[in-house]
N, C-alpha and C positions, 0 to 999 in steps of 0.2 A: 445490482441490484441496487443501490441509489444513483448511479446513472440512471434508470429508468426511473425513480421517483425523480429525478432534477428533470428532466423530460416530462412525466406528464406534472409535476404541480410549478413547475418552476420557471419550464421554460414555454409550457401551451397558453398559450391565449384564451382567453375568456374569442367569443364569436363580432363581440361589441368592440373588444378592445384592437382584436384585429382591422373592424375600421374607422374609427375614432369618434366613434361613433355616442360615447357615452363620453365625452371629451370638447364636442362641435357644441358651441350656443349661441341661440338667435338671443338675437336682442333689435328690434322692428319700437325706434320711436316713428313718435307719430306726430303728425302736420297734414300744412298743402302749401302745394309747392308753385314757386309763384311768388316775383319777389317782395310786394304787398301781403303778405303771408310772415314772411322770415320773421319779424322782430313783435314778431304774437303773443300772449301771452296761453291762445291752444295751440301752437311750434314750439310747444316746450319739447317736447322729444325728441324731433330733430336738433333743437342747438342742446340737449347734453353728449348727443352723439358726435355731435361737428368738435362740442370741449373733449373729447375722450379721442377722436382722430389727430386731433392737434395737439396734443400732447402725450399720444403714440406717435407723428409723423409721420399720422399717415394718410390716405389720400380716397376719397370716395370717385366709386367708377362710373357712370352711367348704366344700364344694364334691366334686362326683365320686373316690370313693376316697382323701380324705383334705382335711388340713387343706395348702394354699396360700395362696402371695404372691411378687408382682413384681419382684424387684428389677434395677436398671439401674446398669449401671457401664463406663466410655467404651465408649460406642453397643453395649458388650451385654446383650442380655435376660440374667436367667437365673429358670428357672421354677422356686422353692421347692417341695417338696413332702414332708408330713410323711402317712406312708401312714397312713387303718387301720383299714388292712385287717386286720392286727393279725400277729407280725412274719411266722410262716410260710406267707403268703397275698401275700407282699411283693409278689411279681413281675405282679400283678394292676396293681395301682395303674400298678408302672412302668409297665409295657406302654401302659395308657390314657392316659398322660399325654406320651410318647413320640407316638404316636397321635398326639392330640388339637392339640396343636400344631406339628405335624411336624419334632420333633427328629431329629437324623442319631440313634444309639446311642452313637459314638464324641466326642459334645459332652454325657453324658452321667459324674458321676459319683456316686456311691453311697457315701452313708457307715455307719459299721462298723465294731460293737465289735468286737475280737479279742482273746482270752487266750491266742494263742501271744504277744504280744508287750508287755514291761513298761511296766508303766504312765510315761508321759510319749511317749512312741514312740506316733512316725505315718509308714506310709508310704502312699503313694501308688504304686500298680500300675495297666499300663492291660488287665491281663488277670488270671484265677485265678480255680480252684478253687475254690469254696466251704468249703474247710479246714471241713467239720462246724459250720458257720453255716446254720439253720434257712431265714434271711432272703436268705442267695445263693442260695441252695440253689435257692427260688423262685421263684427271678428268674432262673436258668438255665434250669430247665427250662422256663420260660415264653417265654425270648427264644428261646428253643434255642442260643443258643452261652454264654460264659463272657468275652469280646469284649469289656467295656464296660471303663471307669475305676475303682475303686474308694477312696477312702481308709477306709484302714485302722486303731479307735483304738486302740492298745493297752491294755489294762485289766488288763492280768498274770492270774497265777494264783498267785493267794497260798491256795488253800482246800486240803482233803486233802477226801481218797479219802473218793469218795464225796456231795461238799458243791457243784461246780462247779453244778446250777442255781439253788442256795445264792448262790450268789456271781456269778455274773450278776446274775440276777437282785435282789441284795442294793444298801443305800445306797453309794455310796460313803462312805471315811473323810474323816475334819475333815480329816487332811492333803490326802488329793488335792482337796478340794476349793479351800482353797488357791489349788493350783493349777490345776485350771480354767478360768480364765477368761483366761487368759497359753499355755494350748494353745488355746483354741477362737481366740484373735486367730490364730496360724500357720494354724492349718484353714481359713479365713474366708479368706487369703493363698495360700491354694495353692488356694481354689478359686477367687478368684481368674486367681491364674498359672495356669491351664488354659489363659482364654480370651485371655491377652493372651503369655504367654512360650510355653504350649506345654504340656505334658504331662514331657516328657525333664526339659528347663529346669527347670521344679516341684519333679523329682520328687531332680533333684542340687542344687538350694538348698532343700529342704526335708525329704526323706528322711530327714536324721541328724539332724537341729533339735530339739532339747527347749527344756523352757519356759523362758525366759531367756537364750538362746541368739540 
């Protein structure tokens, strides 16, 4: 009887566990491909994933709908994707990799710039509107909903009337560049936190944090 119970409760895996579905995560950093966009505020999603890849000593490889890398942490597998569709068609890449890797949408996080948040402010949310962001707008259209985790990286709104596009597609100031590495560390902790302590606890721990905190 003891052996039977061990087999039933101790050794039998849930179907999802056997396929490692619940242990796999999709992290999508939004941005535009091309050297002219590399250091712009709009490409912060790419920059965060590049920082993670550098820390983990992994490399991105070109694949369908984006550059992709695999990061392993505490038994979890993170599929990191930098879409090559350009910002306005980001949903194509998101949908493709969700389906290909068989990752449930609740295990996805989208990294995105946000004009509504002051620079140095990071906000993780489990859902929300596109807030005028074309990348999120297309993801919402393709998925048919907006119920997915997104890490909003505040880029501020220090621009004059009519100069929003120039600001978003502009490069970081020297002062901002100095602070980015510390902010990237916090973002990486938030990505890890989603898989270890969960979204709610990660939000509580990091949403009000700023560099140096």
